[in-house]
N, C-alpha and C positions, 0 to 999 in steps of 0.2 A: 404549403408546408403541412397543414393538418391532414389533407388528403393523402399526402405521401406517407405520413406517419401511420394513418389508418391502413393503407395498403400494406405497408411493411409489417405491422403487427398482425394483420390477417394472415399474411404469408408465413410469418414465424409461427403463429398458432397452428396452422395446418402442418408445418414441418415438425413441430413439437409433438403433435398427435401421432404422426408417423413414427417418430423416434421412440415414443413410449410404447406403441404397439409392436414395434420390431425389436424392442429390448435394447436399442442403442443407448438410450439415456438412463443412467442409474437413478435410484430413488432420491438422491440428494443433489444431483447435477441440475443446475438451474435451466429454465427455458431460454430459448434464443432471444426473446424480446428483452431480457435482462442483460444479455451479453452483447447485443448488437453485432451479431456475427454472420448474418445472412444465411445463405443456403448451403454453404460448404460444410460437410459433415466432419471435417478434420477437427473442428473445435471441440467435438465430444471427447476425443482423445486428448487434445491439447489442454483442455480445462483440467483434467485429472493429472496429466503428466507434468504440467507446469506447477500445479499445486504441490504435487509430490516432490518435485525438484526443489522448490523453495522451502518446503517443509524440511527437506534434508539439510539445507543451509541453516535453518533455525536450530537444528539439533547439533550439527557438526561444527558450525562457525559460531552460532549464538549461544549454544549451551543450554537450551531450554530443557527442563526436566519434567518427567511425568507427574511430579508433585507440585509443580509451579502454579501460582495464581497468575494467569496470563491476560494481558490487555493487547488487543489487536486494533490499532488506530487506522481507520480507513479500510475496514474489513470487507467492504464491497458485498458481493453476493455469496461469500463464504468459501472462496477458493482454498484458503488456508485453514479455516475453521473445520472443514470436512476431514482432512487428514489428522487434525489434532483430536478429533472425537475418539479416535482409536488409540491415542497416545497419552492423554491426560488422565491417567488411571485414578488418581486421587486429587488431581488439581482442579482448577476451574478456569473458565474463559469468559471474558467480556469483550465485546466488539462494538465499535460505533462507526457510522459513516454519514456523509452529508447527503447521500441520495436515498430517498425514502423507499422506493419500490424494492431494491435489493434487501433492505433491512426487514421489510414486511415478509419477504420470501424466507429469509433466514429464521425469523421468529416462527413462522408457520411450519417449516420443513425440518430445521435443525433443532431448535429448542424443544419442539414437541417430542423429539426422540431423545434428546440429551438435555435434561433440565439444568445441568451445571454450565450450559452454554447460553449466554444471554446477549442480546443485541439491542442497540439503541440508535434511533435516527436523531441526528443533530443538524439543525437547519443553519448552515453557514454559507457565506458568500464565496464563490470561486468563479473566476472569469471563464473557465473552461467547462465546468460541470454544473454549477448552480448560479448562473449570473443574475437570477431574479431574487435571490435571498438578500437580506439586508444586514444580518449579523456578521460582523467582521471576525475572521478567525483569531486575530491577535487579541480580541476582547473575550475570547471563550475560555472558561474554566472547566476542566474536565469534571464530570459529575461523579467523582469517586473520592473517598476520604484519603488523607495522607497515608503513605506506607501501605497501600492496598495490594500491590502486585510485586511478584518476584521477577517477572519477565514482561517487558513491553516491546512490541515490534511494530514497525511501519515499513511497508514495502511499496515503493512508488507513491509516496505521499509528499515528502519534502521536495520531490522533483516537480510538484505542481503548486508550490508555494513561493512566497517572497520572503525577504529577510525578517520582517517584523513577525510574521506568522511562525517561522521556524524558531525564532528566539523565544516566543511565547510558549510554543509547544514543548520545547526542551525544558523550560522552567517547570511546566506542568508535569512532564514526564519524571523529572527529578522528585517533584512533590509526591506523586503517587507511588513511586518505587520505594520498596522497603530497603533498609540499609543492606548493601551488598547485592542489590538487585541489578539485573542486566537489561540493556536496551540494544536491540538490533534495528538499525535504520539504514535505508538506502538513499543515495544521492547521485547527482551528476556533479563531480568535483573538477574544478579547473585549476591547473597549475602549469608551469612552463612546459612540462613533458606533454600534457594534454594539448596545449596550443600547437605544439610541433606536430603531433599526430593528426590533429584536425586539418592542418595545412597540407600535410604530405599524403594523407589517406582520408579524404573527406567522406564522412558517413551521412546518413539521413539527418542526423542531428549535428549541426555545425555551430550553434550558439554564437551567432555573429552580431547580436544586438545588445550592446552594453547597457546594463542597468545597475542600480546600487547593489554592491557586494556580489555581482555576478553578471550573467548574460542570459538572454532569452533566445530560444530558437525561432520564435515568431513574435515580432514586435507588437503586432495587433492583438495577440492572445498569449501573453507571457506565461500564464499559468498552465498552458498546454505542455510545456517542457522548459524547465528553468535549471540552469547550472550555477553553482555557487563557487566563489573563490575558496579554495581549500583552507587557506589561512584564516579566513573569516569563520568557517565552520569549526576549525580547531579552537579558535578563540571563544566561540560560543560554548563549546563543551567545557572549556577551562573555567569560564565565568560562572557556569552553572554547577561547578564542582562535580563534573562527570568525567571520569578517567577513561580515555580511549585505550582499550585493550588491543584492538586490532582494526586496521584500515586496509581493505582489500579493493583493488581497482577492478572494475568490470570490463566486459568485452565491448561496450558501446564505443569505446575510443579506437576500436579496430585491432585489438590484440586479444589473444586467447585469455580466458579467465576461468578459474575453477570455482568462482563464487557468483556467477550469473552475469546478467547484462549490465546492471547498474553498480555503482561503487557502494561498498558496504562498510559501515562503521559500527563496531561493537563496543559498548561502553558500560561501565559499572558506576553505581552510586557509592 
């Protein structure tokens, strides 16, 4: 395993040098070793185009404003921070993630250019990404004061969590949101219509392994992709005094969507 990782990182390093010398990789686009994307050069365009696409959803569906104080939960290697650097004219950005290397990259490359963009590494357990960590996500308190943000977003974060973690995170989101603040979050949501579509038009994600308040796509690694019962998620928002303003279903269930692959929930405090 160590030899394979060494070979992979060496290959990625050589490809990164080539991409930089040929001008393929922009000044803030991360190296391949942080993206785990192999030798295919399409990722150079995909990284930017996907980031721009989701950024469009944040504006058009979520309503993020250039003056907002923004929190990005699960910010990764800055896919959405990068387009936000040209948008938050008088706002600010905080991002955190459970993987250390992407955060170090963002601090070095993005914060150095945009001091109002700050990143933190949070060491939390996840069966898929950080199985060696000991701190449980449901015990984690966000390192920000009450009412600190106007806009909070999570893309493909709740899809890698279980019910205790989601409940805890929603409570923390409400705490750090200012009154009237908005939250944009993505899920895989299960309901009667979803079950019918999965049976009649099976996709890569079938979620056939029942677990508490939802189903896993892989029973051995539930955090890889987890879908929640829609009723449970609606109840969580209600219990946390978060008003759901919009719920849009994604294309993962095999039907066209104008809001992306995952299901989107936009709420206000």
